[in-house]
N, C-alpha and C positions, 0 to 999 in steps of 0.2 A: 727685532721680532724673532721669536724662537722658531727654528726649523722643526716643525712638528714631526717630521719623518724620523727624527732621531731622538725624540723625547720619550722617555719612559716614565710613566706615572704609576705609582703603586699606592694604594690605600689599604691598610690592614687594620683590623680590629681584633688583635689577639686577646685571648682570655686573660682577665686581670688576675684571677686566682685559679689554682688547680680545681678542676671540676666545673668551671664556669660553663654555662650552656649558651647556645646560640651564636657561636663564633663563626663569622664569615670573613674571608680575606678576598679582596678583589685587586687584581693586577692588570694593567693595560699597557700595551706597547705597540708602537707603529713600526712596521717593517717594510722596506722597499722590496717587495716580492708579491707575486699574485697569490690569492687565497689558496689555490691548488698546491702551490709550493709550500706554503705554511702548513697546510694539512699534511703533506708528505713529510715535512720535517718533524711533526709531532708523532706521526704514526708509523714511521719506517725505521728499521734498525740502521740503515745506511746513514741517516741523518743523526739519530740519537747518539751515535758514537762520537759525534763531532762537537757536542755542546753539553753543558751541565756536568753531570757526574760521569758521563760516558756510559758504556754498556749498551746493550740492545733492548729495544722495546719490542714486544711481541703482542699483537692485537688480533683477536677474532672480531672484526668490525661488524658484528651483528648484535642486536639486543640480546643480552644474556651471555654473549661471548666472553672469553677470558682475556685478561691483560696480565702481562708479566714484564718486569724490568729486570734484566739480568745484570750482574755485577761486571764491571770492567776489571781488567787485570790489576789496576791501581787499587780499586776497592777491595779486591780479594787479598792484596798484600797487607791491608790494614785489618784483615779479619772478617770482612763481610762474606756472607754465604753466596752461593751461586745466584739465587733469586733474591732480590732486595725489596721489591715492591710487587704486590699482587692486586688484582681487582677484577671487576666485571664491567662490560660495556652495558650501559643503561639506554643510551640513545646514540644514534649514528646518522648524521645527515651531511655526507661529504659534499663540498669542502667547507661547510658552514658551522656545524655544531657537533661536538662530541661530549657526551656525558658519561663518566665512568666512576666506579668506586676506586679508592686508592688506599692501600693498606701496607705501610712499611713494616717489614718483618722485625725490626729492632724495637718497636714500641708495642706494649701490651695495652693497646687502646682500640676502640671500635674503628672499623673502616670509615673513611671520610669520602666525600664526593667532590670530584673535579668537573667543572664545566668549561669547555673551550668554546668561545664564540669567535668566529673568524668572519670579518666583514671587509669588503672593499672600502677604502677610505677616500683617497684622492690621489690623482697623478701617479698611478701604479703602486700605491701604498696600501697595505692591509693593516687593519686594526685588529689586534688579537687581545681579547679579554679573557682572563683566567679567573674563575670564581671557585674558591675552595671552601666548601662547607665543612666545618671542623667541630661540630657539636659533640661534646663529650670527649674530645681529644686534645687537651690543653698542651701536652708535651709536643705532639705533632704540630699544633698551631704555632708554638714558639719556634720550633725547628724550621718550618717552611716560611716563616715571616720575613726572614732576612735580618732579624733583630736579636738573634741569640748570641751568647758568648761563643758558641761553636763556629760562628761566621768567620772568626779570625783564624780558624784552622781549616778553611776551605769548604765550609758548609754554609753557603750563602743563600740557601732557600730559593723560593721562586724568583725573586729579583735577579739572582745570579744565573739561574737556569734560563730565564727568558732573555736576559742580556746575551748569553751565549748562543741561544737560538737565533736571535736577530743577527749577530755577527756571522754565524755559519751561513745563513741564507744570503746575506748581503755580500759575502765574498765568493759565493758560489757562482 
């Protein structure tokens, strides 16, 4: 029997061709942490430095508020600017749901939408579901899918970020 608390499931439907419409990627992970801690890990710079690509997240957690992800020192060493992703908060219901736009500065594509659903699962475990709506952004869809050639150079997309988030929370 599989220990569901350590199972990461990810389903993604990346665009088949450039310009394909209607792309949605869904990633789900189970984390041994309370929903409030998962929320904190997603929305606080103290945690964002510990997983994924590092750097600080800055949120104004009100509808219409701003989102920025600043570059870590490692990211800057490879030529990334100070701010690597921008966006706006669309919905905020701590610690259950966060909806935001997401716009990486290196792609000349429309902003996309992230939805974080945070739910108590079982036995002190939280189910985190990340839905990334990527309509009109095929390059971004490929990059965040975890299936691009760049993955071999440290760009593992959402699967890599969520795995790091889980590890950071479970060792805290």
